[in-house]
All heavy atoms as atom14 arrays in JSON, in Angstrom:
{
  "sequence": "MNKKDIEYKIMDLKDEKLQVQDNPEKLEYVKGNLTPLEKRLSKIEEEIKSFNQY",
  "atom14_mask": [
    [1, 1, 1, 1, 1, 1, 1, 1, 0, 0, 0, 0, 0, 0],
    [1, 1, 1, 1, 1, 1, 1, 1, 0, 0, 0, 0, 0, 0],
    [1, 1, 1, 1, 1, 1, 1, 1, 1, 0, 0, 0, 0, 0],
    [1, 1, 1, 1, 1, 1, 1, 1, 1, 0, 0, 0, 0, 0],
    [1, 1, 1, 1, 1, 1, 1, 1, 0, 0, 0, 0, 0, 0],
    [1, 1, 1, 1, 1, 1, 1, 1, 0, 0, 0, 0, 0, 0],
    [1, 1, 1, 1, 1, 1, 1, 1, 1, 0, 0, 0, 0, 0],
    [1, 1, 1, 1, 1, 1, 1, 1, 1, 1, 1, 1, 0, 0],
    [1, 1, 1, 1, 1, 1, 1, 1, 1, 0, 0, 0, 0, 0],
    [1, 1, 1, 1, 1, 1, 1, 1, 0, 0, 0, 0, 0, 0],
    [1, 1, 1, 1, 1, 1, 1, 1, 0, 0, 0, 0, 0, 0],
    [1, 1, 1, 1, 1, 1, 1, 1, 0, 0, 0, 0, 0, 0],
    [1, 1, 1, 1, 1, 1, 1, 1, 0, 0, 0, 0, 0, 0],
    [1, 1, 1, 1, 1, 1, 1, 1, 1, 0, 0, 0, 0, 0],
    [1, 1, 1, 1, 1, 1, 1, 1, 0, 0, 0, 0, 0, 0],
    [1, 1, 1, 1, 1, 1, 1, 1, 1, 0, 0, 0, 0, 0],
    [1, 1, 1, 1, 1, 1, 1, 1, 1, 0, 0, 0, 0, 0],
    [1, 1, 1, 1, 1, 1, 1, 1, 0, 0, 0, 0, 0, 0],
    [1, 1, 1, 1, 1, 1, 1, 1, 1, 0, 0, 0, 0, 0],
    [1, 1, 1, 1, 1, 1, 1, 0, 0, 0, 0, 0, 0, 0],
    [1, 1, 1, 1, 1, 1, 1, 1, 1, 0, 0, 0, 0, 0],
    [1, 1, 1, 1, 1, 1, 1, 1, 0, 0, 0, 0, 0, 0],
    [1, 1, 1, 1, 1, 1, 1, 1, 0, 0, 0, 0, 0, 0],
    [1, 1, 1, 1, 1, 1, 1, 0, 0, 0, 0, 0, 0, 0],
    [1, 1, 1, 1, 1, 1, 1, 1, 1, 0, 0, 0, 0, 0],
    [1, 1, 1, 1, 1, 1, 1, 1, 1, 0, 0, 0, 0, 0],
    [1, 1, 1, 1, 1, 1, 1, 1, 0, 0, 0, 0, 0, 0],
    [1, 1, 1, 1, 1, 1, 1, 1, 1, 0, 0, 0, 0, 0],
    [1, 1, 1, 1, 1, 1, 1, 1, 1, 1, 1, 1, 0, 0],
    [1, 1, 1, 1, 1, 1, 1, 0, 0, 0, 0, 0, 0, 0],
    [1, 1, 1, 1, 1, 1, 1, 1, 1, 0, 0, 0, 0, 0],
    [1, 1, 1, 1, 0, 0, 0, 0, 0, 0, 0, 0, 0, 0],
    [1, 1, 1, 1, 1, 1, 1, 1, 0, 0, 0, 0, 0, 0],
    [1, 1, 1, 1, 1, 1, 1, 1, 0, 0, 0, 0, 0, 0],
    [1, 1, 1, 1, 1, 1, 1, 0, 0, 0, 0, 0, 0, 0],
    [1, 1, 1, 1, 1, 1, 1, 0, 0, 0, 0, 0, 0, 0],
    [1, 1, 1, 1, 1, 1, 1, 1, 0, 0, 0, 0, 0, 0],
    [1, 1, 1, 1, 1, 1, 1, 1, 1, 0, 0, 0, 0, 0],
    [1, 1, 1, 1, 1, 1, 1, 1, 1, 0, 0, 0, 0, 0],
    [1, 1, 1, 1, 1, 1, 1, 1, 1, 1, 1, 0, 0, 0],
    [1, 1, 1, 1, 1, 1, 1, 1, 0, 0, 0, 0, 0, 0],
    [1, 1, 1, 1, 1, 1, 0, 0, 0, 0, 0, 0, 0, 0],
    [1, 1, 1, 1, 1, 1, 1, 1, 1, 0, 0, 0, 0, 0],
    [1, 1, 1, 1, 1, 1, 1, 1, 0, 0, 0, 0, 0, 0],
    [1, 1, 1, 1, 1, 1, 1, 1, 1, 0, 0, 0, 0, 0],
    [1, 1, 1, 1, 1, 1, 1, 1, 1, 0, 0, 0, 0, 0],
    [1, 1, 1, 1, 1, 1, 1, 1, 1, 0, 0, 0, 0, 0],
    [1, 1, 1, 1, 1, 1, 1, 1, 0, 0, 0, 0, 0, 0],
    [1, 1, 1, 1, 1, 1, 1, 1, 1, 0, 0, 0, 0, 0],
    [1, 1, 1, 1, 1, 1, 0, 0, 0, 0, 0, 0, 0, 0],
    [1, 1, 1, 1, 1, 1, 1, 1, 1, 1, 1, 0, 0, 0],
    [1, 1, 1, 1, 1, 1, 1, 1, 0, 0, 0, 0, 0, 0],
    [1, 1, 1, 1, 1, 1, 1, 1, 1, 0, 0, 0, 0, 0],
    [1, 1, 1, 1, 1, 1, 1, 1, 1, 1, 1, 1, 0, 0]
  ],
  "atom14_positions": [
    [[0.84, -1.18, 0.0], [0.0, 0.0, 0.0], [0.88, 1.25, 0.0], [1.85, 1.32, 0.73], [-0.88, 0.04, 1.25], [-1.9, -1.05, 1.34], [-2.9, -0.86, 2.84], [-4.38, -0.21, 2.13], [0.0, 0.0, 0.0], [0.0, 0.0, 0.0], [0.0, 0.0, 0.0], [0.0, 0.0, 0.0], [0.0, 0.0, 0.0], [0.0, 0.0, 0.0]],
    [[0.47, 2.2, -0.79], [1.2, 3.46, -0.77], [0.54, 4.42, 0.22], [-0.49, 4.11, 0.83], [1.3, 4.07, -2.17], [-0.04, 4.43, -2.75], [-0.94, 4.85, -2.04], [-0.18, 4.29, -4.05], [0.0, 0.0, 0.0], [0.0, 0.0, 0.0], [0.0, 0.0, 0.0], [0.0, 0.0, 0.0], [0.0, 0.0, 0.0], [0.0, 0.0, 0.0]],
    [[1.11, 5.57, 0.39], [0.64, 6.53, 1.39], [-0.82, 6.94, 1.14], [-1.61, 7.04, 2.08], [1.55, 7.74, 1.42], [1.22, 8.71, 2.52], [2.23, 9.83, 2.6], [1.83, 10.77, 3.73], [2.83, 11.77, 4.0], [0.0, 0.0, 0.0], [0.0, 0.0, 0.0], [0.0, 0.0, 0.0], [0.0, 0.0, 0.0], [0.0, 0.0, 0.0]],
    [[-1.16, 7.17, -0.11], [-2.55, 7.56, -0.43], [-3.54, 6.46, -0.06], [-4.61, 6.75, 0.48], [-2.68, 7.9, -1.92], [-2.19, 9.27, -2.26], [-3.16, 10.3, -1.74], [-2.7, 11.67, -2.18], [-3.31, 12.72, -1.41], [0.0, 0.0, 0.0], [0.0, 0.0, 0.0], [0.0, 0.0, 0.0], [0.0, 0.0, 0.0], [0.0, 0.0, 0.0]],
    [[-3.18, 5.21, -0.37], [-4.05, 4.09, -0.02], [-4.27, 4.01, 1.48], [-5.39, 3.77, 1.95], [-3.45, 2.76, -0.51], [-3.44, 2.66, -2.03], [-4.25, 3.33, -2.69], [-2.61, 1.89, -2.55], [0.0, 0.0, 0.0], [0.0, 0.0, 0.0], [0.0, 0.0, 0.0], [0.0, 0.0, 0.0], [0.0, 0.0, 0.0], [0.0, 0.0, 0.0]],
    [[-3.22, 4.22, 2.23], [-3.31, 4.17, 3.69], [-4.19, 5.31, 4.2], [-5.04, 5.1, 5.08], [-1.9, 4.22, 4.31], [-1.15, 2.93, 3.97], [-1.96, 4.44, 5.82], [0.32, 2.94, 4.32], [0.0, 0.0, 0.0], [0.0, 0.0, 0.0], [0.0, 0.0, 0.0], [0.0, 0.0, 0.0], [0.0, 0.0, 0.0], [0.0, 0.0, 0.0]],
    [[-4.01, 6.49, 3.64], [-4.83, 7.63, 4.06], [-6.31, 7.39, 3.78], [-7.16, 7.7, 4.61], [-4.36, 8.9, 3.36], [-3.03, 9.41, 3.86], [-2.47, 10.56, 3.04], [-3.06, 10.92, 1.99], [-1.43, 11.1, 3.44], [0.0, 0.0, 0.0], [0.0, 0.0, 0.0], [0.0, 0.0, 0.0], [0.0, 0.0, 0.0], [0.0, 0.0, 0.0]],
    [[-6.62, 6.83, 2.61], [-8.02, 6.51, 2.29], [-8.58, 5.45, 3.22], [-9.72, 5.54, 3.66], [-8.16, 6.07, 0.83], [-8.04, 7.2, -0.16], [-7.13, 7.14, -1.2], [-8.85, 8.33, -0.08], [-7.0, 8.18, -2.12], [-8.74, 9.37, -0.99], [-7.81, 9.29, -2.0], [-7.7, 10.31, -2.9], [0.0, 0.0, 0.0], [0.0, 0.0, 0.0]],
    [[-7.78, 4.45, 3.53], [-8.23, 3.38, 4.42], [-8.51, 3.95, 5.82], [-9.52, 3.61, 6.43], [-7.16, 2.28, 4.49], [-7.55, 1.12, 5.34], [-8.71, 0.37, 4.76], [-9.01, -0.86, 5.6], [-10.23, -1.53, 5.18], [0.0, 0.0, 0.0], [0.0, 0.0, 0.0], [0.0, 0.0, 0.0], [0.0, 0.0, 0.0], [0.0, 0.0, 0.0]],
    [[-7.65, 4.82, 6.3], [-7.86, 5.44, 7.61], [-9.15, 6.27, 7.6], [-9.94, 6.21, 8.54], [-6.64, 6.3, 8.02], [-5.46, 5.38, 8.35], [-6.98, 7.19, 9.22], [-4.15, 6.12, 8.58], [0.0, 0.0, 0.0], [0.0, 0.0, 0.0], [0.0, 0.0, 0.0], [0.0, 0.0, 0.0], [0.0, 0.0, 0.0], [0.0, 0.0, 0.0]],
    [[-9.38, 7.03, 6.53], [-10.61, 7.82, 6.42], [-11.84, 6.91, 6.43], [-12.83, 7.21, 7.1], [-10.59, 8.69, 5.16], [-9.65, 9.85, 5.28], [-9.5, 10.99, 3.85], [-10.69, 10.49, 2.68], [0.0, 0.0, 0.0], [0.0, 0.0, 0.0], [0.0, 0.0, 0.0], [0.0, 0.0, 0.0], [0.0, 0.0, 0.0], [0.0, 0.0, 0.0]],
    [[-11.79, 5.81, 5.7], [-12.9, 4.86, 5.67], [-13.16, 4.28, 7.06], [-14.31, 4.14, 7.48], [-12.62, 3.72, 4.68], [-12.73, 4.16, 3.24], [-13.32, 5.24, 2.97], [-12.23, 3.42, 2.36], [0.0, 0.0, 0.0], [0.0, 0.0, 0.0], [0.0, 0.0, 0.0], [0.0, 0.0, 0.0], [0.0, 0.0, 0.0], [0.0, 0.0, 0.0]],
    [[-12.09, 3.92, 7.75], [-12.24, 3.35, 9.09], [-12.82, 4.37, 10.06], [-13.68, 4.02, 10.89], [-10.89, 2.84, 9.6], [-10.37, 1.58, 8.92], [-8.91, 1.33, 9.3], [-11.22, 0.37, 9.27], [0.0, 0.0, 0.0], [0.0, 0.0, 0.0], [0.0, 0.0, 0.0], [0.0, 0.0, 0.0], [0.0, 0.0, 0.0], [0.0, 0.0, 0.0]],
    [[-12.41, 5.6, 9.95], [-12.95, 6.64, 10.82], [-14.43, 6.87, 10.54], [-15.22, 7.06, 11.47], [-12.16, 7.94, 10.67], [-10.8, 7.88, 11.32], [-10.05, 9.19, 11.17], [-8.71, 9.14, 11.87], [-7.98, 10.4, 11.76], [0.0, 0.0, 0.0], [0.0, 0.0, 0.0], [0.0, 0.0, 0.0], [0.0, 0.0, 0.0], [0.0, 0.0, 0.0]],
    [[-14.82, 6.85, 9.27], [-16.23, 6.98, 8.92], [-17.04, 5.82, 9.49], [-18.12, 6.02, 10.04], [-16.41, 7.03, 7.4], [-15.99, 8.35, 6.79], [-15.85, 9.34, 7.54], [-15.78, 8.38, 5.56], [0.0, 0.0, 0.0], [0.0, 0.0, 0.0], [0.0, 0.0, 0.0], [0.0, 0.0, 0.0], [0.0, 0.0, 0.0], [0.0, 0.0, 0.0]],
    [[-16.51, 4.62, 9.34], [-17.2, 3.44, 9.87], [-17.31, 3.53, 11.39], [-18.35, 3.2, 11.96], [-16.47, 2.16, 9.48], [-17.18, 0.92, 9.95], [-16.47, -0.37, 9.58], [-15.46, -0.34, 8.85], [-16.95, -1.43, 10.04], [0.0, 0.0, 0.0], [0.0, 0.0, 0.0], [0.0, 0.0, 0.0], [0.0, 0.0, 0.0], [0.0, 0.0, 0.0]],
    [[-16.27, 4.01, 12.03], [-16.28, 4.15, 13.49], [-17.4, 5.09, 13.92], [-18.13, 4.8, 14.87], [-14.93, 4.67, 13.97], [-14.84, 4.8, 15.47], [-13.47, 5.29, 15.89], [-13.42, 5.5, 17.39], [-12.16, 6.06, 17.83], [0.0, 0.0, 0.0], [0.0, 0.0, 0.0], [0.0, 0.0, 0.0], [0.0, 0.0, 0.0], [0.0, 0.0, 0.0]],
    [[-17.56, 6.2, 13.22], [-18.63, 7.14, 13.55], [-20.01, 6.5, 13.39], [-20.9, 6.7, 14.21], [-18.53, 8.39, 12.68], [-17.36, 9.31, 12.99], [-17.27, 10.43, 11.95], [-17.47, 9.89, 14.38], [0.0, 0.0, 0.0], [0.0, 0.0, 0.0], [0.0, 0.0, 0.0], [0.0, 0.0, 0.0], [0.0, 0.0, 0.0], [0.0, 0.0, 0.0]],
    [[-20.17, 5.72, 12.34], [-21.45, 5.05, 12.1], [-21.73, 4.03, 13.2], [-22.85, 3.93, 13.69], [-21.44, 4.36, 10.74], [-21.46, 5.33, 9.59], [-21.29, 4.63, 8.25], [-21.25, 3.41, 8.17], [-21.18, 5.41, 7.2], [0.0, 0.0, 0.0], [0.0, 0.0, 0.0], [0.0, 0.0, 0.0], [0.0, 0.0, 0.0], [0.0, 0.0, 0.0]],
    [[-20.72, 3.27, 13.59], [-20.89, 2.26, 14.63], [-21.18, 2.92, 15.97], [-21.99, 2.42, 16.74], [-19.66, 1.33, 14.72], [-19.74, 0.41, 15.91], [-19.52, 0.52, 13.43], [0.0, 0.0, 0.0], [0.0, 0.0, 0.0], [0.0, 0.0, 0.0], [0.0, 0.0, 0.0], [0.0, 0.0, 0.0], [0.0, 0.0, 0.0], [0.0, 0.0, 0.0]],
    [[-20.55, 4.05, 16.23], [-20.79, 4.74, 17.49], [-22.22, 5.27, 17.59], [-22.76, 5.36, 18.69], [-19.8, 5.91, 17.65], [-18.42, 5.45, 18.0], [-17.42, 6.6, 18.04], [-17.53, 7.56, 17.28], [-16.45, 6.48, 18.9], [0.0, 0.0, 0.0], [0.0, 0.0, 0.0], [0.0, 0.0, 0.0], [0.0, 0.0, 0.0], [0.0, 0.0, 0.0]],
    [[-22.84, 5.59, 16.49], [-24.23, 6.04, 16.52], [-25.18, 4.88, 16.8], [-26.21, 5.06, 17.41], [-24.62, 6.68, 15.19], [-24.02, 8.06, 15.01], [-23.61, 8.66, 16.02], [-23.97, 8.53, 13.86], [0.0, 0.0, 0.0], [0.0, 0.0, 0.0], [0.0, 0.0, 0.0], [0.0, 0.0, 0.0], [0.0, 0.0, 0.0], [0.0, 0.0, 0.0]],
    [[-24.84, 3.69, 16.36], [-25.71, 2.54, 16.52], [-25.94, 2.11, 17.97], [-27.05, 1.73, 18.3], [-25.2, 1.35, 15.7], [-25.42, 1.54, 14.22], [-26.3, 2.29, 13.81], [-24.64, 0.87, 13.41], [0.0, 0.0, 0.0], [0.0, 0.0, 0.0], [0.0, 0.0, 0.0], [0.0, 0.0, 0.0], [0.0, 0.0, 0.0], [0.0, 0.0, 0.0]],
    [[-24.95, 2.15, 18.85], [-25.21, 1.72, 20.23], [-26.32, 2.52, 20.9], [-27.11, 1.96, 21.64], [-23.87, 1.94, 20.96], [-22.85, 1.87, 19.9], [-23.52, 2.41, 18.66], [0.0, 0.0, 0.0], [0.0, 0.0, 0.0], [0.0, 0.0, 0.0], [0.0, 0.0, 0.0], [0.0, 0.0, 0.0], [0.0, 0.0, 0.0], [0.0, 0.0, 0.0]],
    [[-26.39, 3.81, 20.6], [-27.45, 4.61, 21.19], [-28.82, 4.1, 20.74], [-29.75, 4.01, 21.52], [-27.27, 6.07, 20.81], [-26.03, 6.69, 21.4], [-25.72, 8.07, 20.84], [-26.46, 8.54, 19.95], [-24.73, 8.66, 21.3], [0.0, 0.0, 0.0], [0.0, 0.0, 0.0], [0.0, 0.0, 0.0], [0.0, 0.0, 0.0], [0.0, 0.0, 0.0]],
    [[-28.93, 3.76, 19.47], [-30.19, 3.25, 18.94], [-30.51, 1.88, 19.54], [-31.64, 1.62, 19.94], [-30.12, 3.14, 17.42], [-30.0, 4.48, 16.74], [-29.77, 4.31, 15.25], [-29.43, 5.64, 14.6], [-29.04, 5.48, 13.21], [0.0, 0.0, 0.0], [0.0, 0.0, 0.0], [0.0, 0.0, 0.0], [0.0, 0.0, 0.0], [0.0, 0.0, 0.0]],
    [[-29.51, 0.99, 19.59], [-29.73, -0.35, 20.14], [-30.02, -0.31, 21.63], [-30.84, -1.06, 22.13], [-28.51, -1.24, 19.88], [-28.35, -1.76, 18.46], [-27.03, -2.51, 18.33], [-29.5, -2.66, 18.09], [0.0, 0.0, 0.0], [0.0, 0.0, 0.0], [0.0, 0.0, 0.0], [0.0, 0.0, 0.0], [0.0, 0.0, 0.0], [0.0, 0.0, 0.0]],
    [[-29.35, 0.57, 22.34], [-29.57, 0.67, 23.77], [-31.0, 1.12, 24.05], [-31.63, 0.67, 25.0], [-28.57, 1.67, 24.35], [-28.31, 1.5, 25.82], [-27.12, 2.29, 26.3], [-26.58, 3.12, 25.53], [-26.74, 2.09, 27.44], [0.0, 0.0, 0.0], [0.0, 0.0, 0.0], [0.0, 0.0, 0.0], [0.0, 0.0, 0.0], [0.0, 0.0, 0.0]],
    [[-31.5, 1.98, 23.21], [-32.86, 2.49, 23.36], [-33.88, 1.35, 23.29], [-34.86, 1.35, 23.99], [-33.14, 3.53, 22.28], [-34.52, 4.12, 22.35], [-34.86, 5.05, 23.33], [-35.5, 3.77, 21.43], [-36.12, 5.6, 23.41], [-36.77, 4.32, 21.49], [-37.07, 5.23, 22.48], [-38.32, 5.77, 22.54], [0.0, 0.0, 0.0], [0.0, 0.0, 0.0]],
    [[-33.61, 0.36, 22.43], [-34.52, -0.78, 22.28], [-34.01, -2.02, 22.99], [-34.4, -3.13, 22.7], [-34.8, -1.09, 20.79], [-35.56, 0.04, 20.13], [-33.52, -1.41, 20.05], [0.0, 0.0, 0.0], [0.0, 0.0, 0.0], [0.0, 0.0, 0.0], [0.0, 0.0, 0.0], [0.0, 0.0, 0.0], [0.0, 0.0, 0.0], [0.0, 0.0, 0.0]],
    [[-33.09, -1.85, 23.93], [-32.53, -2.94, 24.74], [-31.82, -3.97, 23.88], [-31.93, -5.17, 24.08], [-33.62, -3.62, 25.58], [-34.48, -2.7, 26.41], [-33.82, -2.38, 27.71], [-34.77, -1.68, 28.62], [-34.51, -0.36, 28.94], [0.0, 0.0, 0.0], [0.0, 0.0, 0.0], [0.0, 0.0, 0.0], [0.0, 0.0, 0.0], [0.0, 0.0, 0.0]],
    [[-31.08, -3.52, 22.88], [-30.36, -4.42, 21.98], [-29.04, -4.88, 22.57], [-28.57, -4.42, 23.6], [0.0, 0.0, 0.0], [0.0, 0.0, 0.0], [0.0, 0.0, 0.0], [0.0, 0.0, 0.0], [0.0, 0.0, 0.0], [0.0, 0.0, 0.0], [0.0, 0.0, 0.0], [0.0, 0.0, 0.0], [0.0, 0.0, 0.0], [0.0, 0.0, 0.0]],
    [[-28.41, -5.81, 21.89], [-27.13, -6.36, 22.3], [-26.01, -5.5, 21.72], [-25.85, -5.39, 20.51], [-27.01, -7.8, 21.79], [-25.74, -8.46, 22.23], [-24.98, -7.92, 23.02], [-25.49, -9.64, 21.71], [0.0, 0.0, 0.0], [0.0, 0.0, 0.0], [0.0, 0.0, 0.0], [0.0, 0.0, 0.0], [0.0, 0.0, 0.0], [0.0, 0.0, 0.0]],
    [[-25.19, -4.92, 22.58], [-24.13, -4.0, 22.15], [-22.79, -4.69, 21.94], [-21.88, -4.09, 21.38], [-23.96, -2.89, 23.19], [-25.17, -2.01, 23.44], [-24.86, -1.0, 24.52], [-25.61, -1.31, 22.18], [0.0, 0.0, 0.0], [0.0, 0.0, 0.0], [0.0, 0.0, 0.0], [0.0, 0.0, 0.0], [0.0, 0.0, 0.0], [0.0, 0.0, 0.0]],
    [[-22.65, -5.93, 22.36], [-21.36, -6.61, 22.3], [-20.75, -6.63, 20.9], [-19.57, -6.29, 20.75], [-21.48, -8.03, 22.87], [-22.01, -7.95, 24.19], [-20.13, -8.72, 22.92], [0.0, 0.0, 0.0], [0.0, 0.0, 0.0], [0.0, 0.0, 0.0], [0.0, 0.0, 0.0], [0.0, 0.0, 0.0], [0.0, 0.0, 0.0], [0.0, 0.0, 0.0]],
    [[-21.47, -7.01, 19.85], [-20.85, -7.01, 18.51], [-20.36, -5.63, 18.08], [-19.3, -5.51, 17.46], [-21.95, -7.52, 17.58], [-22.91, -8.23, 18.45], [-22.82, -7.55, 19.79], [0.0, 0.0, 0.0], [0.0, 0.0, 0.0], [0.0, 0.0, 0.0], [0.0, 0.0, 0.0], [0.0, 0.0, 0.0], [0.0, 0.0, 0.0], [0.0, 0.0, 0.0]],
    [[-21.12, -4.6, 18.4], [-20.7, -3.25, 18.03], [-19.47, -2.81, 18.8], [-18.58, -2.17, 18.26], [-21.85, -2.26, 18.26], [-23.05, -2.42, 17.33], [-24.14, -1.43, 17.74], [-22.66, -2.2, 15.89], [0.0, 0.0, 0.0], [0.0, 0.0, 0.0], [0.0, 0.0, 0.0], [0.0, 0.0, 0.0], [0.0, 0.0, 0.0], [0.0, 0.0, 0.0]],
    [[-19.41, -3.18, 20.08], [-18.24, -2.82, 20.88], [-16.99, -3.53, 20.34], [-15.92, -2.93, 20.28], [-18.47, -3.19, 22.34], [-19.51, -2.31, 23.01], [-19.94, -2.83, 24.37], [-19.68, -4.0, 24.7], [-20.56, -2.05, 25.11], [0.0, 0.0, 0.0], [0.0, 0.0, 0.0], [0.0, 0.0, 0.0], [0.0, 0.0, 0.0], [0.0, 0.0, 0.0]],
    [[-17.15, -4.78, 19.95], [-16.02, -5.52, 19.38], [-15.56, -4.89, 18.07], [-14.36, -4.77, 17.81], [-16.4, -6.98, 19.15], [-16.5, -7.78, 20.41], [-16.86, -9.22, 20.13], [-16.99, -10.02, 21.4], [-17.39, -11.4, 21.15], [0.0, 0.0, 0.0], [0.0, 0.0, 0.0], [0.0, 0.0, 0.0], [0.0, 0.0, 0.0], [0.0, 0.0, 0.0]],
    [[-16.5, -4.48, 17.24], [-16.14, -3.86, 15.96], [-15.43, -2.53, 16.19], [-14.47, -2.22, 15.5], [-17.39, -3.68, 15.08], [-17.08, -3.09, 13.73], [-16.15, -3.99, 12.92], [-15.68, -3.29, 11.74], [-14.46, -3.37, 11.24], [-13.57, -4.17, 11.78], [-14.12, -2.69, 10.17], [0.0, 0.0, 0.0], [0.0, 0.0, 0.0], [0.0, 0.0, 0.0]],
    [[-15.89, -1.76, 17.16], [-15.23, -0.5, 17.47], [-13.78, -0.73, 17.89], [-12.87, -0.02, 17.45], [-15.96, 0.24, 18.59], [-17.15, 1.08, 18.19], [-17.85, 1.65, 19.42], [-16.75, 2.21, 17.26], [0.0, 0.0, 0.0], [0.0, 0.0, 0.0], [0.0, 0.0, 0.0], [0.0, 0.0, 0.0], [0.0, 0.0, 0.0], [0.0, 0.0, 0.0]],
    [[-13.56, -1.75, 18.71], [-12.2, -2.06, 19.14], [-11.33, -2.45, 17.96], [-10.18, -2.02, 17.85], [-12.22, -3.2, 20.15], [-12.84, -2.8, 21.33], [0.0, 0.0, 0.0], [0.0, 0.0, 0.0], [0.0, 0.0, 0.0], [0.0, 0.0, 0.0], [0.0, 0.0, 0.0], [0.0, 0.0, 0.0], [0.0, 0.0, 0.0], [0.0, 0.0, 0.0]],
    [[-11.9, -3.25, 17.06], [-11.14, -3.68, 15.89], [-10.82, -2.5, 14.98], [-9.71, -2.4, 14.45], [-11.91, -4.75, 15.13], [-11.14, -5.33, 13.99], [-11.82, -6.56, 13.42], [-11.1, -7.03, 12.19], [-10.18, -8.1, 12.45], [0.0, 0.0, 0.0], [0.0, 0.0, 0.0], [0.0, 0.0, 0.0], [0.0, 0.0, 0.0], [0.0, 0.0, 0.0]],
    [[-11.76, -1.6, 14.79], [-11.54, -0.42, 13.96], [-10.4, 0.42, 14.56], [-9.51, 0.87, 13.83], [-12.82, 0.43, 13.84], [-13.85, -0.3, 12.97], [-12.52, 1.81, 13.24], [-15.23, 0.34, 12.99], [0.0, 0.0, 0.0], [0.0, 0.0, 0.0], [0.0, 0.0, 0.0], [0.0, 0.0, 0.0], [0.0, 0.0, 0.0], [0.0, 0.0, 0.0]],
    [[-10.44, 0.61, 15.87], [-9.4, 1.4, 16.52], [-8.03, 0.76, 16.35], [-7.04, 1.44, 16.11], [-9.74, 1.59, 17.99], [-10.92, 2.53, 18.2], [-11.44, 2.56, 19.61], [-10.91, 1.82, 20.48], [-12.39, 3.32, 19.86], [0.0, 0.0, 0.0], [0.0, 0.0, 0.0], [0.0, 0.0, 0.0], [0.0, 0.0, 0.0], [0.0, 0.0, 0.0]],
    [[-7.97, -0.57, 16.46], [-6.7, -1.28, 16.26], [-6.2, -1.11, 14.82], [-5.0, -0.9, 14.6], [-6.87, -2.76, 16.57], [-7.04, -3.07, 18.03], [-7.36, -4.54, 18.27], [-7.06, -5.38, 17.4], [-7.9, -4.83, 19.35], [0.0, 0.0, 0.0], [0.0, 0.0, 0.0], [0.0, 0.0, 0.0], [0.0, 0.0, 0.0], [0.0, 0.0, 0.0]],
    [[-7.12, -1.2, 13.86], [-6.73, -1.03, 12.45], [-6.19, 0.39, 12.2], [-5.19, 0.56, 11.51], [-7.91, -1.31, 11.53], [-8.27, -2.79, 11.44], [-9.43, -3.01, 10.49], [-9.29, -2.64, 9.29], [-10.46, -3.53, 10.93], [0.0, 0.0, 0.0], [0.0, 0.0, 0.0], [0.0, 0.0, 0.0], [0.0, 0.0, 0.0], [0.0, 0.0, 0.0]],
    [[-6.86, 1.38, 12.76], [-6.42, 2.76, 12.58], [-5.01, 2.92, 13.16], [-4.14, 3.53, 12.53], [-7.41, 3.75, 13.22], [-8.71, 3.78, 12.4], [-6.8, 5.17, 13.29], [-9.82, 4.57, 13.04], [0.0, 0.0, 0.0], [0.0, 0.0, 0.0], [0.0, 0.0, 0.0], [0.0, 0.0, 0.0], [0.0, 0.0, 0.0], [0.0, 0.0, 0.0]],
    [[-4.79, 2.39, 14.35], [-3.46, 2.48, 14.96], [-2.4, 1.81, 14.09], [-1.31, 2.34, 13.91], [-3.47, 1.81, 16.33], [-4.14, 2.63, 17.39], [-4.13, 1.89, 18.72], [-4.96, 2.62, 19.74], [-5.03, 1.87, 21.01], [0.0, 0.0, 0.0], [0.0, 0.0, 0.0], [0.0, 0.0, 0.0], [0.0, 0.0, 0.0], [0.0, 0.0, 0.0]],
    [[-2.74, 0.65, 13.54], [-1.76, -0.06, 12.72], [-1.42, 0.72, 11.44], [-0.26, 0.76, 11.01], [-2.24, -1.47, 12.38], [-3.3, -1.44, 11.45], [0.0, 0.0, 0.0], [0.0, 0.0, 0.0], [0.0, 0.0, 0.0], [0.0, 0.0, 0.0], [0.0, 0.0, 0.0], [0.0, 0.0, 0.0], [0.0, 0.0, 0.0], [0.0, 0.0, 0.0]],
    [[-2.41, 1.36, 10.83], [-2.16, 2.16, 9.63], [-1.41, 3.44, 9.95], [-0.63, 3.93, 9.14], [-3.45, 2.48, 8.89], [-3.98, 1.33, 8.07], [-5.17, 0.71, 8.41], [-3.28, 0.88, 6.97], [-5.65, -0.35, 7.65], [-3.75, -0.19, 6.22], [-4.94, -0.8, 6.57], [0.0, 0.0, 0.0], [0.0, 0.0, 0.0], [0.0, 0.0, 0.0]],
    [[-1.64, 3.99, 11.12], [-0.93, 5.22, 11.52], [0.56, 4.96, 11.75], [1.34, 5.9, 11.75], [-1.55, 5.83, 12.76], [-2.78, 6.65, 12.46], [-2.87, 7.24, 11.39], [-3.71, 6.68, 13.37], [0.0, 0.0, 0.0], [0.0, 0.0, 0.0], [0.0, 0.0, 0.0], [0.0, 0.0, 0.0], [0.0, 0.0, 0.0], [0.0, 0.0, 0.0]],
    [[0.95, 3.73, 11.92], [2.35, 3.41, 12.15], [3.17, 3.45, 10.85], [4.39, 3.49, 10.89], [2.51, 2.03, 12.8], [1.99, 2.0, 14.22], [2.04, 0.62, 14.81], [2.36, -0.36, 14.15], [1.73, 0.54, 16.09], [0.0, 0.0, 0.0], [0.0, 0.0, 0.0], [0.0, 0.0, 0.0], [0.0, 0.0, 0.0], [0.0, 0.0, 0.0]],
    [[2.49, 3.44, 9.71], [3.2, 3.45, 8.43], [3.85, 4.76, 8.16], [3.51, 5.79, 8.25], [2.26, 3.09, 7.26], [1.96, 1.63, 7.17], [0.78, 1.11, 7.65], [2.88, 0.76, 6.59], [0.49, -0.24, 7.56], [2.61, -0.59, 6.5], [1.4, -1.08, 6.99], [1.15, -2.41, 6.89], [0.0, 0.0, 0.0], [0.0, 0.0, 0.0]]
  ]
}
């Protein structure tokens, strides 16, 4: 991956993170299960950190 590819991937991950963060509020309102969303948020954060190391 070149620098541009990494920058685009980081932007995509940040967008996905924002979308996932909005969902827990909706699920919590209807007593939904938040575990999968919390796991995905953790994974997104790890991916962002790994790309920032490049």
